[in-house]
C-alpha positions as CSV (number, residue, x, y, z in Angstrom):
1,M,0.0,-0.1,0.2
2,E,2.9,2.2,0.3
3,A,2.2,3.7,-3.3
4,A,-1.3,4.1,-2.6
5,D,-1.4,7.8,-1.8
6,Q,1.0,10.5,-1.7
7,V,-0.3,13.3,0.3
8,T,1.2,16.6,1.5
9,E,2.3,17.8,4.9
10,T,1.9,21.6,5.9
11,T,4.7,23.4,7.5
12,T,4.9,26.9,9.4
13,Q,6.0,29.5,7.0
14,G,8.3,31.3,9.5
15,D,10.3,28.0,10.1
16,P,13.0,27.7,7.5
17,E,14.0,24.4,8.8
18,G,10.7,22.7,8.9
19,P,9.8,20.1,6.2
20,G,7.7,21.2,3.6
21,S,6.1,18.5,1.3
22,A,3.2,17.8,-1.0
23,G,1.1,13.5,-1.1
24,E,2.6,9.3,-2.5
25,G,2.5,8.1,-0.8
26,A,4.1,6.1,0.9
27,D,4.6,9.2,0.2
28,G,5.5,13.6,0.7
29,E,5.7,15.1,0.3
30,R,9.2,18.9,0.9
31,R,23.4,45.8,2.9
32,I,25.7,50.6,4.1
33,D,26.2,53.6,6.2
34,G,28.7,56.5,5.9
35,T,31.0,58.9,8.1
36,G,31.7,62.2,8.0
37,D,34.2,63.8,5.7
38,G,36.5,65.0,8.3
39,A,38.0,64.1,12.0
40,A,37.0,66.0,14.9
41,P,40.1,68.0,16.5
42,P,41.7,66.3,19.7
43,G,39.4,67.0,22.6
44,E,36.4,68.3,20.9
45,D,34.3,65.0,21.2
46,G,35.0,64.8,24.6
47,G,36.4,61.4,24.4
48,G,40.2,62.5,25.3
49,S,43.0,62.7,22.8
50,G,44.7,59.5,21.9
51,T,41.6,57.2,22.6
52,P,40.5,55.3,19.8
53,A,37.3,56.1,18.1
54,A,35.9,52.6,18.4
55,A,36.7,52.4,22.2
56,R,35.1,56.1,22.7
57,D,31.8,54.8,21.0
58,G,31.5,51.8,23.0
59,G,32.4,49.4,20.2
60,G,29.8,50.8,17.5
61,G,32.0,49.2,14.6
62,T,31.4,45.8,16.4
63,R,27.6,46.7,16.7
64,G,27.4,47.6,12.9
65,V,28.6,44.2,12.0
66,I,26.1,42.3,14.1
67,A,23.3,44.2,12.9
68,T,24.2,43.5,9.2
69,V,24.3,39.8,10.1
70,V,21.2,39.8,11.7
71,G,19.4,41.9,8.9
72,V,20.8,39.5,6.3
73,F,19.8,36.3,8.2
74,G,16.4,38.0,8.7
75,E,16.0,38.7,4.8
76,L,17.0,34.8,4.3
77,L,14.4,33.7,6.9
78,I,11.8,35.7,5.0
79,T,13.1,34.4,1.6
80,A,12.8,31.0,2.8
81,G,9.3,31.4,4.4
82,L,8.2,32.7,0.9
83,V,9.6,29.9,-0.9
84,L,8.0,27.2,1.6
85,A,4.7,29.1,1.1
86,L,4.8,29.0,-2.7
87,F,5.9,25.3,-2.5
88,V,2.8,24.4,-0.2
89,V,0.5,26.6,-2.8
90,Y,1.9,24.5,-5.6
91,S,1.5,21.3,-3.8
92,L,-1.9,21.8,-2.3
93,W,-3.5,23.9,-5.2
94,W,-1.8,23.8,-8.5
95,T,-1.4,20.2,-8.7
96,N,-5.1,19.9,-7.9
97,V,-5.7,22.2,-11.0
98,L,-3.5,20.3,-13.4
99,A,-4.7,16.8,-12.0
100,D,-8.4,17.7,-12.6
101,R,-7.7,19.1,-16.1
102,D,-6.0,15.6,-16.9
103,S,-8.7,13.5,-15.3
104,K,-11.6,15.5,-17.1
105,R,-9.7,15.1,-20.5
106,E,-9.3,11.2,-19.9
107,G,-12.8,10.9,-18.7
108,D,-14.2,12.6,-21.5
109,R,-12.3,10.4,-24.0
110,V,-13.7,7.4,-22.2
111,R,-17.3,8.6,-22.3
112,D,-16.9,9.5,-26.2
113,N,-15.5,5.8,-26.7
114,W,-18.5,4.5,-24.8
115,A,-21.0,6.5,-26.8
116,A,-19.3,5.6,-30.2
117,D,-19.7,1.8,-29.3
118,R,-22.2,0.3,-27.1
119,T,-21.5,-3.3,-27.9
120,P,-20.2,-5.2,-25.0
121,G,-16.4,-5.9,-24.9
122,S,-13.5,-6.3,-22.5
123,L,-12.3,-3.6,-20.4
124,D,-10.1,-1.1,-21.6
125,T,-7.5,-1.1,-18.8
126,K,-5.6,1.6,-20.4
127,D,-7.7,4.6,-20.7
128,G,-9.8,3.6,-17.6
129,I,-12.4,1.1,-16.8
130,G,-15.0,3.2,-15.5
131,F,-16.2,5.8,-12.9
132,L,-16.7,5.9,-9.2
133,H,-19.6,7.7,-7.6
134,V,-19.7,8.5,-3.9
135,P,-22.3,11.0,-3.2
136,S,-21.7,11.4,0.7
137,M,-17.9,12.0,-0.3
138,S,-18.3,14.0,-3.6
139,E,-20.7,15.0,-6.1
140,K,-18.1,14.5,-8.9
141,D,-17.5,11.2,-10.5
142,I,-13.9,9.7,-10.4
143,L,-12.1,8.1,-13.5
144,V,-10.7,4.6,-12.3
145,K,-7.7,3.2,-14.1
146,K,-5.3,0.4,-13.2
147,G,-2.3,1.0,-10.9
148,T,-1.7,2.7,-7.6
149,N,1.7,4.1,-7.8
150,P,2.2,8.0,-7.9
151,K,2.6,8.0,-11.8
152,E,-1.0,6.9,-12.2
153,L,-2.7,8.6,-9.0
154,N,-1.0,11.9,-9.7
155,Q,-3.4,12.2,-12.9
156,G,-6.3,13.0,-10.5
157,I,-7.7,9.5,-10.9
158,A,-8.5,6.5,-8.5
159,G,-6.4,3.3,-9.2
160,Y,-7.2,-0.1,-8.5
161,Y,-4.5,-2.5,-7.1
162,D,-2.3,-4.8,-9.1
163,K,0.1,-5.1,-6.1
164,P,0.8,-6.0,-3.4
165,V,-2.8,-7.8,-3.6
166,K,-4.2,-7.9,-7.0
167,S,-7.8,-6.3,-7.2
168,A,-10.8,-8.2,-8.3
169,L,-12.9,-6.3,-11.0
170,P,-16.5,-5.5,-10.5
171,Q,-17.9,-8.0,-13.0
172,D,-15.9,-11.1,-11.1
173,Q,-18.4,-13.2,-9.3
174,S,-16.4,-12.9,-6.2
175,G,-13.3,-10.8,-4.8
176,N,-12.4,-7.4,-3.5
177,F,-12.6,-4.4,-5.9
178,S,-9.6,-2.4,-4.0
179,L,-9.0,1.2,-5.1
180,A,-6.6,4.1,-3.8
181,A,-6.6,7.9,-4.5
182,H,-5.0,10.7,-3.2
183,R,-6.3,12.8,-0.1
184,D,-4.4,16.1,-0.7
185,G,-2.9,17.3,-4.0
186,H,-3.0,16.0,-7.2
187,G,-6.8,16.1,-7.4
188,A,-7.5,14.9,-3.8
189,K,-10.3,12.7,-5.1
190,F,-10.5,10.9,-1.6
191,H,-10.1,14.2,0.5
192,D,-13.6,13.8,2.2
193,I,-13.4,9.9,2.6
194,D,-14.2,10.5,6.2
195,K,-17.7,11.8,5.5
196,I,-18.5,8.1,4.2
197,G,-20.7,6.4,6.7
198,K,-22.3,3.0,7.2
199,G,-25.2,2.5,4.7
200,D,-24.1,5.0,2.3
201,A,-23.9,4.0,-1.4
202,V,-21.0,3.5,-3.5
203,V,-21.7,3.2,-7.2
204,F,-19.2,2.1,-10.0
205,E,-20.2,2.8,-13.7
206,T,-18.9,0.9,-16.6
207,K,-19.9,0.9,-20.2
208,N,-22.8,-1.3,-19.8
209,T,-23.4,-1.7,-16.2
210,W,-24.0,0.2,-12.8
211,F,-22.6,-1.9,-9.8
212,V,-24.1,-0.6,-6.6
213,Y,-22.4,-1.0,-3.4
214,K,-23.5,-0.5,0.2
215,V,-20.9,0.5,2.6
216,Y,-20.8,-1.9,5.9
217,A,-17.6,-0.8,7.6
218,T,-14.9,1.8,7.8
219,L,-11.4,1.9,9.5
220,P,-10.5,5.4,10.2
221,Q,-6.8,4.5,10.9
222,T,-4.3,1.7,10.3
223,S,-0.8,0.9,9.2
224,K,0.2,1.4,5.7
225,Y,1.6,-1.9,5.6
226,N,-1.6,-3.5,6.4
227,V,-2.3,-5.4,3.2
228,D,-4.7,-7.2,4.7
229,V,-7.5,-4.9,4.2
230,L,-7.2,-5.8,0.3
231,S,-7.7,-9.3,0.8
232,P,-10.5,-11.1,-1.4
233,V,-12.2,-11.7,1.7
234,P,-11.5,-8.5,4.1
235,K,-11.8,-10.4,7.4
236,E,-10.9,-7.3,9.1
237,S,-13.9,-5.7,8.0
238,G,-15.9,-8.4,9.8
239,K,-16.6,-10.6,6.6
240,K,-15.8,-14.3,6.6
241,K,-17.2,-15.5,3.4
242,A,-16.2,-14.8,-0.2
243,G,-18.4,-12.1,-1.9
244,R,-18.3,-9.1,-4.0
245,Y,-16.6,-6.3,-2.1
246,I,-15.3,-2.7,-2.9
247,T,-12.4,-1.2,-0.8
248,L,-11.6,2.5,-1.0
249,T,-8.0,3.5,0.6
250,T,-6.1,6.7,1.2
251,C,-3.6,8.4,3.5
252,T,-4.7,9.7,6.9
253,P,-4.4,12.0,8.9
254,V,-5.2,14.8,6.5
255,Y,-1.8,16.2,4.9
256,T,0.1,13.2,6.1
257,S,0.9,9.8,4.8
258,R,1.5,8.1,8.2
259,Y,-1.5,5.6,8.2
260,R,-4.5,4.8,5.9
261,Y,-7.9,5.3,6.1
262,V,-10.2,2.3,4.7
263,V,-13.8,2.0,3.7
264,W,-15.4,-1.2,2.7
265,G,-18.6,-2.0,0.9
266,E,-20.5,-5.0,-0.5
267,L,-22.4,-5.3,-3.9
268,V,-26.3,-5.2,-3.5
269,R,-27.2,-5.2,-7.1
270,T,-26.4,-4.1,-10.6
271,Q,-28.6,-2.2,-13.3
272,D,-28.2,-2.3,-16.8
273,V,-27.0,1.1,-18.7
274,D,-30.0,2.3,-20.7
275,D,-29.5,4.6,-23.9
276,K,-29.8,7.5,-21.8
277,R,-27.3,6.4,-19.2
278,T,-29.8,7.1,-16.5
279,P,-28.1,7.0,-13.2
280,P,-29.5,4.4,-10.3
281,K,-31.7,5.8,-7.7
282,E,-28.8,6.0,-5.5
283,L,-27.4,8.7,-7.4
284,R,-30.4,10.9,-8.2
């Protein structure tokens, strides 16, 4: 699951030594003053003749050097803070803009291909196998493609696992259709996964079929090395027998990749796609 989601970690702008990172995610996520043009005659400055100027002014020359160093260091701190702030903006906002643009373009192409050919056929695992709909998490659909490493997930999609535990596909008669997506940055498609509750609908849309799942369990926090949550029979969710399950995974807490958040659902029914692609009642 290390490659499941990369999320970003925030940092305090004024701390130039704090880590600044963006998601995968595993795993991330990271000056002059002058003097007069003449010397005062001996005795006129009240310091006594023969006394060095630096001694008479209490070490003003040393204070000037210290002030210069402090000023330079302060400006470096400000510059570092601005750089970190810009990096955070890039990681948490601009990558979302880019990823949403890419995923929309890819999603439109998939739907255009479906409209051009309604005959049943094998899944196109390269361009995308369908769209995930989770009303309690987001009003938008999410394109699903093969793979869960950053190269795939950074496109603003959800990916189904091909390792360390191979995912089943929705049309398989048993198994666990297991998915991952970023929680922050690069589209942040699972950002509000914590809003999903027991009984909520999760719908997967393919070219010819709507697969309707019902959420029956959630796991707010587990180790990112806990691959058992992806098992064909996810026993940690309370299931003991083979069935047709769906699992959603992402990083947690928000802006970190320390742990994983898991949602499990079970298929309750399927519905054929009609000519108008009328969504099932769970999406209306």
